[in-house]
C-alpha positions, -999 to 999 in steps of 0.1 A, spaced: 292 -85 -119 283 -49 -128 297 -20 -107 276 7 -96 287 43 -94 278 65 -64 242 77 -63 238 109 -82 211 135 -70 192 156 -94 171 187 -87 136 190 -99 137 202 -136 172 188 -142 177 170 -176 192 135 -170 197 128 -206 185 142 -240 171 126 -271 198 121 -297 228 120 -273 252 91 -270 245 68 -241 268 51 -217 246 43 -185 215 29 -174 198 47 -145 181 30 -116 158 54 -98 165 51 -60 141 79 -52 120 107 -69 104 109 -101 116 112 -138 94 118 -168 104 105 -202 96 125 -234 98 120 -271 104 151 -290 80 159 -319 88 190 -338 79 217 -314 63 194 -288 73 171 -259 52 140 -259 50 123 -224 60 86 -228 62 75 -191 71 82 -157 99 65 -137 98 63 -100 117 44 -71 130 10 -83 122 17 -119 150 20 -144 155 41 -175 180 41 -204 177 4 -211 172 7 -248 207 20 -254 224 -10 -237 218 -32 -267 228 -8 -295 249 20 -302 222 43 -313 217 75 -296 191 81 -270 156 78 -284 140 99 -256 147 127 -231 146 122 -193 138 151 -169 136 149 -130 103 162 -120 111 160 -83 143 158 -63 157 125 -76 184 101 -67 196 76 -93 222 49 -94 242 48 -127 253 15 -142 278 16 -170 266 2 -203 299 -16 -206 295 -34 -174 260 -46 -184 273 -58 -217 300 -78 -200 272 -97 -178 252 -102 -211 282 -118 -227 282 -144 -202 246 -153 -211 239 -179 -238 237 -164 -272 200 -170 -274 194 -150 -242 213 -121 -256 195 -123 -289 161 -122 -271 172 -91 -252 184 -73 -283 153 -82 -303 131 -69 -275 151 -37 -273 147 -32 -310 110 -38 -310 105 -14 -281 125 13 -298 104 8 -330 72 10 -310 83 43 -294 91 56 -329 56 44 -342 37 61 -313 54 94 -321 48 91 -358 10 82 -354 5 103 -324 -13 75 -306 5 82 -274 -27 99 -258 -46 66 -262 -22 49 -237 -35 54 -201 -2 54 -182 21 74 -205 33 100 -180 4 123 -179 -2 157 -195 22 185 -192 8 221 -191 22 245 -217 42 265 -193 58 234 -177 66 220 -214 81 254 -223 102 251 -192 114 215 -200 121 224 -236 144 253 -225 161 229 -200 167 203 -228 181 230 -251 204 244 -225 216 209 -216 225 203 -253 243 236 -255 264 228 -225 273 194 -240 278 205 -275 250 183 -289 228 189 -319 191 186 -318 
């Protein structure tokens, strides 16, 4: 059975993780709101919004690739962090075909997110996290850049 860490609280505007960084956790949103963004040159493209009972960080469970998106708390937020290694232990107990389906779905979703960014068709999706005004986007970009600097991450 997967173990859960203590709930973690984030203030509004706090970066939870940044695109390109290694991943070790899946996050279950207990309360609050988290916006997911894909970086595209000098823009942040809203991908989705996670709220209570949603989860984020699932793509990294099945691969060792770095995070494909950034996540920012857009309200006071509490999450429960589940270790990637614990989830992988549970998955190993599943039949191989179940694991293969999960890995394939994860790869396809990651590819779809990359395609959305490349072709800039995110705006055609109705529930993609809404628009972000220029001032908020600038603030989020600064938060992401500061987060990377504190962790010694490259863009």
